[in-house]
C-alpha positions as CSV (number, residue, x, y, z in Angstrom):
1,G,278.2,266.9,195.3
2,S,275.9,269.4,193.7
3,S,277.6,272.4,192.0
4,D,275.1,274.6,194.0
5,S,276.6,273.6,197.3
6,I,280.1,274.7,198.2
7,A,281.9,273.6,201.3
8,E,284.7,275.8,202.7
9,R,287.0,272.8,202.4
10,D,286.5,272.7,198.7
11,L,289.6,274.0,196.7
12,R,288.2,273.4,193.3
13,F,287.1,276.1,190.8
14,T,283.4,276.3,191.1
15,V,281.1,278.1,188.6
16,P,278.8,280.4,190.6
17,R,275.1,280.0,190.2
18,I,273.6,282.9,188.2
19,D,270.1,283.8,187.0
20,N,269.2,284.7,183.4
21,Q,269.8,288.4,183.8
22,K,273.3,288.1,185.2
23,Q,276.6,287.0,183.7
24,A,279.5,285.7,185.7
25,G,282.8,286.6,184.1
26,Y,284.7,284.9,186.9
27,T,284.9,281.7,188.9
28,A,284.3,281.7,192.6
29,K,287.2,280.3,194.6
30,V,286.7,279.0,198.1
31,M,289.7,278.4,200.4
32,Q,290.5,276.4,203.4
33,Q,290.9,278.2,206.7
34,G,294.4,279.6,206.6
35,H,296.3,282.9,207.0
36,S,294.0,285.8,207.9
37,Y,294.4,289.4,206.9
38,T,292.8,292.6,208.3
39,V,290.7,294.8,206.0
40,A,293.4,297.4,206.3
41,E,296.1,295.0,205.1
42,L,294.0,294.0,202.1
43,A,293.2,297.6,201.3
44,Q,296.9,298.5,201.2
45,K,297.6,295.7,198.8
46,I,295.0,296.9,196.3
47,Q,295.5,300.7,197.0
48,G,291.9,301.0,198.3
49,K,290.2,303.2,200.9
50,V,288.6,301.6,203.9
51,V,285.2,302.6,205.1
52,G,284.2,301.0,208.4
53,D,286.1,298.7,210.7
54,S,289.6,298.3,209.3
55,T,290.6,295.6,211.8
56,T,288.0,293.1,210.7
57,P,289.8,289.8,209.9
58,V,289.4,288.2,206.4
59,S,290.4,284.6,205.9
60,G,289.3,283.9,202.3
61,I,288.0,285.2,199.1
62,T,284.7,284.3,197.3
63,S,281.9,285.8,195.2
64,V,278.7,287.6,196.3
65,D,276.8,284.6,194.8
66,H,278.5,282.3,197.3
67,P,278.8,284.3,200.5
68,L,281.0,282.7,203.2
69,A,281.8,283.8,206.7
70,G,285.1,285.7,207.0
71,H,285.5,286.1,203.2
72,I,285.9,289.1,201.0
73,A,284.0,289.6,197.7
74,F,283.4,292.4,195.3
75,L,280.2,294.2,194.6
76,E,279.5,296.7,191.8
77,D,275.7,296.9,191.8
78,P,274.4,299.0,194.7
79,R,271.0,297.4,194.3
80,R,272.4,294.2,195.8
81,L,274.0,295.8,198.8
82,E,271.1,295.3,201.3
83,E,271.0,291.6,200.2
84,I,274.7,291.1,200.8
85,E,274.7,293.0,204.1
86,S,272.6,290.2,205.5
87,S,275.1,287.6,204.4
88,P,278.1,286.4,206.5
89,I,280.6,288.0,204.1
90,A,283.2,289.9,206.1
91,C,284.1,292.7,203.7
92,L,283.2,294.1,200.3
93,I,285.4,295.6,197.5
94,V,283.2,298.3,196.0
95,P,283.4,301.4,193.7
96,G,283.6,304.9,195.2
97,H,279.9,305.6,194.8
98,I,279.1,302.9,197.3
99,A,280.0,304.8,200.5
100,R,278.0,303.4,203.3
101,S,277.3,299.8,204.5
102,K,276.9,297.7,207.6
103,K,279.9,295.8,206.2
104,P,283.5,297.1,206.1
105,L,284.1,298.4,202.6
106,I,287.3,298.8,200.5
107,Q,286.7,301.5,197.8
108,V,288.6,301.2,194.6
109,E,288.2,302.3,191.0
110,Q,287.9,298.8,189.6
111,P,286.5,296.4,192.2
112,K,286.7,293.3,190.0
113,V,290.3,293.9,189.1
114,A,291.2,294.5,192.7
115,W,289.4,291.2,193.7
116,A,291.4,289.4,191.0
117,Q,294.6,290.8,192.5
118,L,293.7,289.3,195.9
119,L,293.2,285.9,194.4
120,N,297.0,285.6,194.1
121,L,297.4,286.6,197.7
122,F,295.1,283.8,199.0
123,F,296.1,281.4,196.3
124,P,299.8,282.0,195.5
125,P,301.3,280.2,192.5
126,R,302.7,276.8,193.3
127,A,306.5,276.7,193.7
128,F,308.4,274.0,191.7
129,P,311.8,272.6,192.7
130,G,313.8,273.5,189.6
131,T,315.0,269.9,189.2
132,V,315.0,267.3,186.5
133,S,313.6,263.8,187.2
134,E,315.8,260.9,186.4
135,K,312.6,259.3,185.0
136,A,312.1,261.9,182.4
137,F,313.3,261.3,178.8
138,I,315.4,264.2,177.5
139,A,316.9,263.9,174.1
140,P,320.7,264.6,173.9
141,S,320.1,267.7,171.7
142,A,317.4,269.2,173.9
143,R,318.4,272.4,175.8
144,L,317.2,273.4,179.3
145,G,317.5,276.9,180.8
146,Q,318.3,277.7,184.4
147,G,315.9,276.4,187.1
148,V,313.8,274.3,184.8
149,T,311.6,271.6,186.4
150,V,311.0,268.4,184.4
151,E,308.9,265.8,186.2
152,A,308.9,262.1,185.9
153,F,307.8,260.6,182.5
154,A,307.9,263.8,180.6
155,Y,309.3,263.6,177.1
156,L,311.6,266.2,175.5
157,G,312.4,265.5,171.9
158,E,315.5,266.3,169.8
159,E,316.3,270.1,169.7
160,A,313.5,270.9,172.1
161,E,314.2,274.0,174.1
162,V,312.8,275.0,177.5
163,G,313.5,278.5,178.9
164,D,314.6,279.6,182.4
165,G,312.2,278.7,185.2
166,S,309.8,276.8,183.1
167,V,308.0,273.6,184.2
168,I,307.3,270.5,182.3
169,R,305.1,268.3,184.4
170,A,304.6,264.5,184.3
171,Y,303.7,263.0,180.9
172,G,304.2,266.3,179.1
173,Y,305.2,265.6,175.5
174,L,307.5,268.0,173.6
175,D,308.1,266.9,170.1
176,R,311.3,267.8,168.2
177,K,312.2,271.5,167.8
178,V,309.5,272.6,170.3
179,K,310.4,275.8,172.0
180,V,309.0,276.8,175.4
181,G,309.7,280.3,176.8
182,K,310.6,281.4,180.3
183,K,308.5,280.9,183.4
184,T,305.9,278.8,181.5
185,V,304.1,275.8,183.0
186,I,303.2,272.8,180.9
187,H,300.8,270.7,183.0
188,P,300.5,266.8,182.8
189,H,299.5,265.2,179.6
190,V,300.0,268.2,177.4
191,T,301.2,267.4,173.8
192,L,303.2,269.9,171.8
193,Y,303.8,268.8,168.2
194,E,306.9,269.4,166.2
195,N,308.0,273.1,165.8
196,T,305.4,274.4,168.3
197,L,306.4,277.7,169.9
198,V,305.2,278.6,173.4
199,G,305.9,282.1,174.8
200,N,306.9,283.3,178.2
201,S,304.8,283.1,181.3
202,C,302.2,280.9,179.8
203,V,300.1,278.2,181.5
204,I,299.0,275.2,179.4
205,H,296.6,272.9,181.1
206,S,296.2,269.1,181.1
207,G,295.0,267.5,177.9
208,T,295.9,270.3,175.6
209,V,297.2,269.4,172.1
210,I,298.9,272.2,170.1
211,G,300.3,271.8,166.6
212,A,298.1,269.0,165.4
213,D,296.6,268.9,161.9
214,G,293.6,271.1,161.4
215,F,290.1,269.9,160.3
216,G,290.1,271.4,156.9
217,Y,290.4,269.4,153.6
218,V,291.1,270.4,150.1
219,A,289.3,268.6,147.3
220,S,291.3,267.4,144.3
221,P,290.6,265.0,141.4
222,Q,292.5,262.4,143.4
223,G,290.3,262.9,146.5
224,Q,290.5,264.8,149.7
225,I,294.0,266.1,150.6
């Protein structure tokens, strides 16, 4: 469907619609109906102060550009408050200078940071089983840490190393002597060329290629090198 129309059932990342005078440094996320929190509970999690009804239920998180019933968003520009008050948004995360509203408010020093913290509450990281598929290829000299997940059809070359709690998803390709740190997720169809080093707590998304030849050439009498 159109990127301008977001249904509550849509779990995809969706770029919010913006005008020429605004910049969106975030991506709106819209969740299915699930666990609900009160405004007071959310305020506690982000060390905020509640102004208004602290018992209001909040079932999801969104942006002010895509107001949804029962959802929380952040607002930093007081000039937009009246506009947002007429929307179905349940609660707003705001800076301290926004002190009155028809909506329940949670006042914090950095609204956008607090909003981002709540994303992990409504969208917790996926848990992986910590097992190695029999359909994965793992070279005899490859080394796996504790609790590593390797999905079917992943390839780990000679002397490859994967740290504790990391995840190599289906069709991930780790060439020889690749080293992946702890608690890192390599998503499907990622290619890591020989001797590539990946640190701890990284997320590398599908289709990424790391360690390939660059695009530069050096001219010589014999031609391009």
